[in-house]
N, C-alpha and C positions, 0 to 999 in steps of 0.2 A: 504494500500500500504506500503510495507516494505521499509527500508532505501535504500537498494541497487537498487531496482527497481525505486525508486524516483530519485536517482542520475542519473540513466541511461536515464530517460525520460526528464530531464531538459537540454535544449541546453546550450552549453558553447561557447559563442561567441568569447572569447579570444583565446581559443585553435583553434577554427575554423579559426580565422583570421591568427594566427601564422602558423598553418598547411598549409593553402591555400597559404600564401605568400611564405613559405619555398618550397612547392611543385612547385610553378610557377618558383622560382629562380633555382631550380634543373633542370627543364625542359628547361629553357631558356639557361642555361650554358652548358647543356649536348650536344646540337647540335654542338657547336664549340670546345668541350673539347679536340679533337684529332688534331686540326689544329696547324700549327706552332706557332702562337701567344699563349703565356701562359695565356692570360687574362681570357678566358672562363674556362680554367682548374683551375685557382686559385679561380674563382667564384664558380665553382662546389664543390671544397673542403670546402669552407666556408658554402655553402648551405647544404652540406651533414652533416656538424657538427651541424648546427642549427636544421636540421631535427632529428638528433640523440638526441639532448637535449629535443626536444618536445616529442619524443617517450619514453624517460626515465620517463615521467610523466603519461604514459598510464597504465591502468589496463589490464584485460583480455577481449577478445571479438574478433569477426570475423573481424570487420573493423580494429581494432587495429593490428591484425595479418597481415592483408594485408599491412599495413604501415611498420611493422617490416620486412616483406619479401622484400618489395621494398627497404628499407634502407640497408638491408644486401647486396642486389645486387649492389646498387649504391656505397656503401663503397668499394666493391671489384673492381668495374669498375674504381674508382678513382686510384687504384693501377695499373690497366691496362693502363690507360691514362698516368700515371707517367712513366710507362715502355716505352711507345712510346716517350715521351718527353726526357727521359734519353738517349735513343738510338740516337735521333735526335741531342742532345747536346754532343754526344760522351762522356758521363759520364762513369767513371770506374764502372764495375760490374753492368751495367744496368739491367741484367737478374734477379737481386735480387727482383725487383718489380714484375716480372712475377711469380717467385717462391713464393713470399709472397701471391700473389693473389690466386694461386693454393692451397697453404696450407690453407688459410682462407676458401676457397670454400670447401675443403675436411673436415674441422673441424666444419662445421655447424651442430649443434646438431639435428639429425633427430627426436629425441623424443619431441622436442618443437612443439607446435601447429602450429606456423607460417611456419615451415619447410615443411609442407604438400602442400604449395602453388605451383600449377602446373607451373606458370611462373618462380618462383624462381628455381625450379628443372631443368627446361629447361636451364635457365641461368647458373646454376652450372655445368651442363653437357657440355655446350659450353666452359666454362672456363677450365674444366678438359681436353678437347680435343684441346685447343688452342696451336698452334705451331708457327704461324707467325703473323706479324703486319697486314697483309692484311685481316685477319679474324676479326679484331676489329670492322670494319665498320658494319658487320652483327650483332654483339653483341650490338653495339650502336643503330642500327635501332630497335632492339627488345626493348631496354630500352625506346626509344622514344615513342613506341606504348603502353607502360605499363600504364593503367588507374587505378585510385583510387577513391573510394567514398569520399564524403565530411565528415569532422570531426565535424559536428554540434552536434552530440550526442555521443561524445567520452566518454568511460568509463575511468575515471581517478583514480589514486591512491589518497586515502585520508588519513589523519593523525588520528591515534587512540590515545590511552592513551600514554603519554610520548613522543609524537611527532613522533613515528615511522610510516613509510609509509606502507599502506596495499592496496591490490587490492580490488576493489569493489566486486569481485567474489571469491577471494581466499586469505584469511588472515592467513595463517599457522604460527605457532610460529617459525618454522625454518626460514622463510623469514624474520620475525621480528628480529631474532638474528643476522643474517648475510646478509647484503644488499650489492649489487654491488655498487662500487664506480667508477665514471667516472671523470677523470681529463681532462678537455677540454681546449686546448690552443685557446683562442679567438682572440688575436691580439698581434702584436709587433708594437711599435712606436719607431722611431729614431728621436730624437730632436723634438718630437711632431708631426711628420708626419708618416702616416702608412707605414710600411715596404713594399717594392715592391719585385718583383721576383729577380731583381739585385739591390743591394744597395751599393752606393759608399761611403766609409769612407776614408778620407785622413789619411794616416799613421802618427802616432805620435800625432794625435789630439783626444781629449776626446769628446765623444758623450754621450748623455743621451739615454739609452735603457730602454724602458718601456714595461713590459709584463703584460698581463691580462689573468687570468685563471678562470675557473669555476669548482667547485667541487660539485658533485651531493649529495653525502652522506659522511660525514667525518667518517672514520673508528673509531669505539668506543674506541679502545685501543691506537690509534695514537695521538701523541702530536704535531708533526712537519711535514710539507710538504716541501721538498727541490726540487728546480729546478736547475739543473746543466748543463752547456754547455759541450757537448762532441764533440771532433774533432779527426781527424786521428793522428795529431801530438800533443802529450800531452803538448808540450811547448806552444802551442797556446791556451790551455784551459783557462788560466787565463786572456786572452784578453777580454773576455766577463764576465759580472757579474753573480754570483750565487744568487739565491733568496731563502729566508727562511720564511715560513708563519706558525705561531703558531695556535693551535686549537682555533677556534672562539667560542663565546658563541652563543646559540640559535640553530635553526634548519636549515638544508640545503634546497635548494642549496646555496652555498656561491660563491661570486665573489671576487677575490683577485687581487690587482694591486701593482706592485713593480717597482721601477726605480733604475738603477745602471749605473755605468760608463763603457763604452766600448771604448777600444783603440786598434787599430791594430798597434802593435809595430814595425812590419817589413813590408815594401812594397814588393810586388811581381812584377815580370817582366810583361811587357805589354802583352806578348803572353801566359802567364800561366793562369790556371784556377783560379777563385775566391776562397777565403777562404769559407769553408762550416762548419757550426756549427749546431748541433742537440741538443735541450734541452731535458733532461731526467727528469722525475718526480718520486719522491720516498717518501713514508711515512716511518717514523721511526719504525712503528709497524702495521702490517696488519693481525695479528692473528685472530682478530674478524671481518674480512671482507671477504666475499665470493670471490670477484674478484675486481681487479683494472684495468680499461681500460684507456689507454692514447690515446686521439684523438685530431684531429685538426692539423693545420699547425704549426709545431714547428721547421722547418728548416730555417736557415738564410744563404743566399749567400751574402758574403760581398766582394766587389771589393776594392782592396788595391793598385792599380797602382798609383804611384806618378808622375803625369805628370808635376808637378811644379819643382821637383828636377831633373827629367829625361824627358825633353820635347821631344815630338815626331816630331813636325814640326817647333817648335820655335814660334808658334802662339797659345796662350792659348785657344782661341775660337775654333780653328780647332782641337786641341788636345782633348777637351771635346767632340766634335762631333764624332771623330774617336772612342772614347770609346763606344758610342752608336752603331756605325757601327759594331764594333767587336762583341757586344752582339747580334746583329741581325744575324751575320754570324754563331755564335755558335748555333743558333736554326735551322740551315739548316741541313736537314737529310743527314747523311753519309759524311759530310765534315770533313776531318781529321784535328786534332788540329794543326799539323805542317803546313798544307796549310793555315789555318787561320792566324797563326803567320807570315808566309812569306808574305801573302797578306797584312797584316797590316804594314809590313816594307815598301812595295811598296807604300801603301797609305800614309804613313808618308812622303815619298819623293814627291809624287804627290800633297799631301795637302800643302806642303811647296811651291811648284811651283805655285799652284793656289792662295795661299795667297799673294805671292810675285807679281804675275801678277796683282792682284787687287790693291796692295799697290803701286807698282812702275811702272806699265804700261810696262811690259816686251815685249809684243807682239803688233806689229802695225797692222793696218787694212791691209788685203791682205797677211798676212804671209802664206807661202806655207807649204804643209804638210812635205816636206823634211826639211825645216828650223825648223819647230816645232819639228820634230823627232830628229834632231841634237842637238838642245838646251835642250830638255827634257832629252835626253840620257846623255849629259854632266852634267846636274845638278843632275841627279839621281846617276851617277857613282861617283860624288864627295862626296857622303855621305859615311861615314866610314862603315855603316852597310849594304851597297849595294856593292860598289866597283866592284871587278872583277867578282862577281856573276851575274852581269847584262850582258846578252848575246844578241847580235844584230842579227836579221834575221835568227834564226834557223828554220829548217823545221819542220812542224807539219801538220798532216792530208792532206798531198799532197800539202800544200801551204807554204808560207814563212811568219812567224810572224814578227811583228815589233821588239818586245823585249820579253825576258823572264827573270824572276828572280827565280832561283831554280825551274824551270819548271812551274811557274805561268805565263800564257801568258798576255802580255800587248799590247793592240792595241792602236795606236795613229792615230787620225783623225783630220781633220780641217773643220770647217764650217765658211764661210766668207760672206754668203748672208743675214742672219737674226739672230735675237736673239732667241736662243732655250735653253731648259732646259733638265735635265737628261732623263726624260721620252720621250723626242722627238727624241732620238737617237736609238730607238729600231730597226731601219733598219740595224744596225751594230751588233745586238745581235747574229744572226745566225753565222756570221763569227767568232766572239769571242768565242762562244760556241764550234764551230767545232775545233778550235785550242786547247781549254781546253781538250776536249775529246781525241784529238790526242796525247796530252801530258800526258794522264792518270789522269787528274784533273777534279774536279767538280766545279771549280771556275775560272773566268777570270776577267781581269781588262780592262776597256775601258776608255781611256782619250781623250777628244775632246777639241781642241782649238776653241772656238767660238770667232772669231775676226771680226765680222761684224762692220761697222761704227756705232758709238754711239754718241749721243748728250746729254745723261744723264747717271748717274750712273746705272749700272745693275749688279745684282748678289750678293749673300751672300754665302761665301764658305760653310757654313753649309747646304744650300739648293742645292749646286752644287755637293755634294757627296751623292749618293744614292745607295741602294742595290735593285736589282731586281732578281726575280726567272724566268728563261727562260726555257720553255719546248721545247725540240727538240727530236723528235722520242719518244723513251721510257725513255729518261733521262731528268732530271731537272738540270740545271746548274745555279749557283749563279753568277751574273754579277754585279760588282761594277762600276758605272759610275762616273767619275771625270770630271767635266767641268772646263776648264781653260779659263778665260775671257781675251780678248784682244780688240784692236780697240778703246781704250779710248783716248779722247783728254786730254789736261792738265786740272786739276781741275779748274783753273782760268777761263777757257773758258765757264764753265757752267753758269756763271753770266752775260754773254754778251747777 
């Protein structure tokens, strides 16, 4: 039995475990990758990266080619999912992700053995013909039905003389001279915590930014790998650290970790988009390298609103919660950024009313709807950022709205019978949605005074402001519910 055949017949349980785990993670995250929540999409990107790292260790073979074909499709599908998320978040130039996916699909080398896979070719044809977001579900369904064999007897690359990597079936000198190099961004940590889709950094404060990358094969002629932040405004580039890694001793793959200081020097307004940075990787010399691929999640979205210097409601806990509300609204498909900004101004005013009502007992048991409307209108109009732009009882959709702020409808209701929470007021969603549609908006605000008699403290403002997606006909409307609490006795009476 020769060497290559013996290598092929021996099971590799480590590759089997890693491959199976990575494949399961891809399948689990694929199902929710197109949904509004970015969680499964982020999982899919990480799983795709891990699968790519595993495949980089493969030699030649039919099973190995099936995995290469599958990974090629998944990597392109990640771009398609990012296209949908970018449109949903109203990101500038979202079409660049679709263009990138189509370009990558067209550039798959048909001379490679894995490119003959029938399922891959069907997928590539679908991408080439893709025109609208509605077609993504069919592509996703095809990916979910894609089956793969187990990797128990995978044919791996092994190391020959000098540590160079060769395939078990094809060890040409050309492959030995020029190897492909993959720089994989594995993770970012901010002050020891994994970076999330949105990351809040207080402006003017120094944070530790840690980066971890994996290099499959260090280019023979290169001495230094540089990682540099790139952003639209070059003045912001120095806010994040650059990293420099020198050529290591030994044989790859190599894992590098670096930590530097990150400082957002200028705060941005509450309504503007977060800062966006993309890390670029570059070797000082790649003349002896066939190709360098940069993979992995290397984009950082950093939130730099300064609610301490520019409070929204005057209550720090409410301000922090409104930041998370705004981030949810940004993920709502088709919601214009100006409407998000105007809604947040309204929520700043209503959040202040809700916090004051809990703190000072503004509303007594049995407060009428007209009394609540008059008081809320007065308090909102007293705010300098609202003032004359708050309109009372304009017509919309054949009815009369309570209030509008720059055409954002604000419905005011009262509940005096029992303690209820935001989800319990869905009976008012149709009316609020109808006003929003009548005003040409995809968002409305519903504020309810819950002033039932109470004998104990009830309500936390953070739990009393929630975002809901309400379907009406062929449309989906985002509705933000703000519950204002009333009907409280004096705190001293709780001990009696």
